[in-house]
Backbone bond lengths (Angstrom), bond angles and torsions (degrees), N, CA, C in turn:
res aa  C-N    CA-C-N  psi(-1)  N-CA   C-N-CA  omega(-1)  CA-C   N-CA-C  phi
1 X - - - 1.465 - - 1.524 109.09 -
2 X 1.298 115.89 125.63 1.459 122.02 179.44 1.529 109.25 -81.80
3 X 1.309 115.65 133.42 1.460 121.30 177.51 1.530 109.87 -68.56
4 X 1.316 117.28 134.80 1.467 122.32 -178.60 1.521 111.36 -57.84
5 X 1.314 117.61 -39.80 1.473 120.84 179.60 1.525 111.07 -63.80
6 X 1.328 115.68 -39.51 1.466 119.52 178.35 1.522 110.38 -65.78
7 X 1.315 116.08 -43.82 1.466 120.52 179.29 1.528 111.29 -60.88
8 X 1.321 117.04 -35.93 1.468 121.08 179.56 1.527 112.74 -64.73
9 X 1.324 117.84 -29.80 1.465 119.43 -176.95 1.532 113.49 -99.00
10 X 1.340 116.57 -16.60 1.463 118.87 179.34 1.523 110.90 -72.66
11 X 1.325 115.02 143.80 1.465 121.47 176.84 1.522 107.64 -141.20
12 X 1.296 115.62 159.59 1.459 120.62 177.53 1.537 108.53 -59.92
13 X 1.326 117.85 128.49 1.465 119.37 -180.00 1.528 113.10 -69.47
14 X 1.330 117.23 -15.70 1.461 120.31 -178.93 1.518 112.57 -88.65
15 X 1.345 116.56 -47.29 1.472 118.86 -174.30 1.531 113.63 -120.37
16 X 1.329 116.56 -3.74 1.480 123.19 178.46 1.533 113.75 70.03
17 X 1.330 117.85 15.36 1.464 121.97 176.60 1.525 109.95 -74.79
18 X 1.333 116.86 156.55 1.465 119.40 175.04 1.525 110.57 -65.63
19 X 1.316 115.83 156.47 1.460 121.45 -178.17 1.522 110.88 -111.23
20 X 1.313 115.71 152.60 1.464 122.60 178.18 1.527 107.36 -108.46
21 X 1.317 116.05 130.45 1.456 121.18 179.59 1.523 110.13 -86.97
22 X 1.321 116.60 121.15 1.466 122.19 175.42 1.522 107.00 -105.21
23 X 1.325 114.91 97.68 1.462 120.96 -175.17 1.524 111.78 -62.45
24 X 1.336 117.66 -41.01 1.469 120.96 -175.90 1.530 112.50 -65.13
25 X 1.325 116.90 -35.11 1.466 120.44 -179.40 1.526 112.72 -99.41
26 X 1.335 116.55 -5.32 1.467 121.47 -177.16 1.530 110.46 53.62
27 X 1.342 113.27 58.74 1.456 120.69 179.50 1.522 110.27 -140.14
28 X 1.316 114.73 156.69 1.460 122.06 170.12 1.519 106.65 -111.00
29 X 1.329 115.90 124.24 1.461 121.67 -172.24 1.526 111.10 -106.15
30 X 1.327 114.97 133.98 1.464 121.81 172.15 1.521 106.85 -105.20
31 X 1.338 116.12 110.06 1.470 120.04 179.42 1.526 111.44 -65.79
32 X 1.313 116.99 -37.38 1.467 121.07 -176.16 1.531 111.69 -63.17
33 X 1.332 116.58 -44.22 1.465 120.82 -178.06 1.526 113.16 -94.54
34 X 1.342 115.91 -7.77 1.466 122.25 179.01 1.529 112.24 58.55
35 X 1.339 113.89 47.00 1.461 120.07 177.91 1.528 109.37 -134.49
36 X 1.331 114.33 162.07 1.461 120.76 178.99 1.521 109.33 -129.63
37 X 1.324 115.26 131.47 1.457 121.83 177.93 1.524 108.54 -98.33
38 X 1.332 118.02 134.21 1.463 120.14 -178.73 1.531 112.00 -74.47
39 X 1.323 114.45 156.00 1.464 121.55 171.25 1.518 105.70 -117.19
40 X 1.327 116.01 119.29 1.464 120.64 -178.76 1.524 109.35 -120.18
41 X 1.310 116.33 127.02 1.469 121.57 -179.07 1.521 111.07 52.60
42 X 1.340 115.94 42.88 1.465 124.12 179.84 1.524 114.04 65.58
43 X 1.337 117.11 17.92 1.467 121.09 179.39 1.527 108.98 -119.79
44 X 1.341 117.47 120.04 1.472 119.81 176.80 1.532 110.85 -66.49
45 X 1.316 115.93 131.36 1.467 121.45 177.50 1.528 106.47 -100.14
46 X 1.319 115.68 96.91 1.460 121.73 -171.14 1.534 112.07 -96.53
47 X 1.315 115.78 48.20 1.459 121.64 179.44 1.521 109.59 -109.82
48 X 1.314 116.18 135.10 1.464 120.69 -178.89 1.531 111.45 -57.57
49 X 1.318 116.85 -38.63 1.464 121.27 -179.11 1.530 112.57 -66.32
50 X 1.327 117.39 -23.77 1.467 121.96 -178.91 1.533 112.25 -91.77
51 X 1.322 117.25 -14.33 1.467 121.29 -177.82 1.527 110.04 -74.94
52 X 1.332 114.46 151.72 1.461 118.90 175.56 1.526 108.57 -116.93
53 X 1.320 115.20 149.53 1.456 120.53 177.74 1.520 109.29 -77.45
54 X 1.314 116.08 140.06 1.462 121.13 177.36 1.523 108.95 -80.74
55 X 1.324 116.26 142.09 1.460 119.42 176.70 1.533 109.32 -82.91
56 X 1.307 117.26 171.31 1.470 120.90 -174.18 1.533 111.88 -63.56
57 X 1.335 118.58 -34.30 1.470 120.82 177.64 1.524 111.12 -64.93
58 X 1.317 116.72 -40.52 1.464 120.94 179.14 1.534 110.73 -66.59
59 X 1.307 116.40 -39.18 1.466 121.20 179.29 1.532 109.98 -65.85
60 X 1.339 116.59 -43.47 1.459 120.88 177.72 1.534 111.46 -61.14
61 X 1.322 117.03 -39.15 1.460 121.61 -180.00 1.528 111.33 -64.58
62 X 1.324 117.39 -31.05 1.464 121.11 179.04 1.535 111.62 -69.44
63 X 1.303 116.68 -26.95 1.468 121.27 -177.24 1.518 111.67 -75.33
64 X 1.324 117.07 -18.23 1.471 120.99 -177.32 1.497 111.75 -81.50
């Protein structure tokens, strides 16, 4: 579980946009860059090499 205070200060390391916490997938999502950073053992892994690209269905779901 990500602490709300931590989530408030975290930003995408690439574009500095705010991140969205996806509890079910344990990821932090950057809508601007369309990528998701994993959370492992309650620690966000904010490395570009560790991020995965979101597919078009995932991007569409974010717009809702």
